N, C-alpha and C positions, 0 to 999 in steps of 0.2 A: 232587654229582651233575652230570654233564655235560648241558647244555641242548641238546637236539636239535630243539626246536620250530621252529627256523628252516628246517630242511631241507625242500625242496620248495616253498618260498614265493616263489621267484623267477619263477614263471610256471606256466602250465598248458598241456600238450600233450594233445590228445584224438585218438585214432585214429578216423578216419572210418568205416572198415569195421567193421561190427557193433557199434559204440558209438553212432554217429550214424545210420548207414544200414545196414540188413541187405541188402547188395547182392545176395546170392544169393537171398534170399526175393523181392526185387523182380524179379529176373530170371525166376524160376519163375512168379511171378504174371503177369508180362508175357506169357510164353509161353502160359500157360493162357488169359488173356483174349483172345489173338489166335488162339485155336482151332488151335493146333499139333496135328498129327495124332498124338496120343498118348493112348490111351484111359485109361491109368492117371492121367495128369495131369489130363485133363479131368474125370474122375470124382471128383477129390479136392477137398474144401472148402478155403477159404482158411485156416480154423482148423487143419485137419490139416497143411497145408503148413507153416504157422508152427511147429507143434509139432515136426514132423520136422526143420525147419531148426534150431531151437534145440537139439534133441537129437542133432544130427549129430556124427560123430566125426572128420570130415575138415574141417580149416580151409579148404582149397582148395575154393572153390565149384564149380569146373569138375569136380573129382573127385566131389563130392557129387551134382551134377546128373546126371553120367554114371552113377553107381552107382544112384541113385534112380529115374531116368526113362529111362536109356539115350539121353540127348540130349547131343550134343557142343556145348559152349559155351565160347567164347573171349571173356573179358572185354575183351581188347584191341580187339575189334571194336565195343565199345559205350562207349568212354570218354567220349563226349559225349552219352550218353543221359540225359535228365531222369528217365525212369521207373526206370532202373537205380540211380541214386544219390539217389533221393528219400529224405529223412530219415524215420525211423520213430519215433525216441525223443525224448522231451522232456528227457532227462537233460542233454544238452550245453547246451541253451538255458538251463536253470535254473542249471546249475553255472557257466557262463562269466559270466552276468549277475551272479550273487552274488559271484564272485571279483573282478569289476571293481569292484563297489560296495565291496568290502573292500580296495581299493588294489592288487590284482594286475592289472597292465596288459599283461603279456607273455602274450597268449592266442593259441594256435596250434591249428589243425586240420591233422592230418597224414594223408595217404593213401599207400599203397604205390604206387599207380598214379597217374600224372599225368592230371588232368582239369580242363578249364576249367569244366565244370558244377559240380564240387565247389568250385572257387574262387568261383563265383557264389553258391553256397549259403552259403559263409562270409561273404559280404557281406550276407546277410539278417539277421545277428545285430544286435541293438540296441547292441552294444558293439564296439569295433574288434578284429577277429580276423585274424591272419595265416594264410596257407596255405602248407604245405610238403608235399613229396612225395618218394617214393623211399626210400632207405636211412635208417632211423631213427637209426643210430649218429652220423653227423655232425651231425644236427639236435640230438641230446641234448648233444653235445660243444660245440655253438655256443650252447646255451641252458643255462647253468649254474644248478643248484639249482632246476629245475622239478619239477613233478609230472607224470608221464607216465601217462596212463590208456589201457589197451588190453586187448583180449581175445585178441590174436594170440600164440599160442605161438611162432611164428617170430620175432616181434619181441621177445618176452620173453627168448628165448634170446640175441638180439643184445645185450640189456642187460648180459650178462656181459662184453662187450667195451668197455664204457664206463667210463672211469676217473674222469671228473668227477662231482661230487656231484649226485644227483637222487633223487627218491622215485618208486617205481613203485606204481601202483594197478592191480590185476588185476581185470577184470570177469569174474566167474565164473558168469554166467548160462548159458553155452553148454557143452555136454557136452565139446566138444573141448579145453576148457581143462584138463580133468582130466589130460591128458598132462603138464602142467607139474608137477602135484602128484605124480603117479606117478613121474616121473623126478627129483623133488626139485630142480627148477630154482629154485624159490622159495627153498629152503634154501641153495642155492649162492650166490644173490644176497645173502641175509642174511649169509652167511659172508664176503662181500666188503664187509660193513658198509654195504650198501644198505638203505634203508627200503622194506619191501614191505607193502602193505596190500591188502585185498580189498573189492569193492563190488558191488552189484547195480544194474543200470540199468532192469530191467523194472519194478521197484517205483516208479520215477519217472514211469511212464506212457508211453503211446504217442501218436503224432500221428494 
């Protein structure tokens, strides 16, 4: 039998959006707390907003905010907002700390959008963590044999274009991830001999 246990143990890359920070939920909570003139939003509880966010079908938070509340939102105008990128989940803190204790020192937080605030959050970990941003493909190619953890269908599809070995862990807490299953992207990745796993981050607790 071929031993595949080494695959994915060269490091850990965690997607920032929706795995460390629910940026869209943070955005809506900010709009609500600042009394934006939107009756539907003002009348909605934080718990209801959270459930609608987790159960949304649009990965793009601007599309979701527009459809849900008819509010135009451009994340590029808030790239240095502490409120927008505030971490929500304990998952990354627990995972990266445990990985480091077990000898995995190549630890990376990755975001699609560049933000100095995210970089500063990465520095709050008790273990050394690097920060990357932008297209995930070159990051995976530059970091051979890592485990990449993400909930992003857009980035999961990009994994089809990566030839170097890595393991993919899909966070399936969010309804929009169902698109990957329905379109059999996970099976396509497996057919390329990529290791694909699934995990939940909500069970790890919230901050």
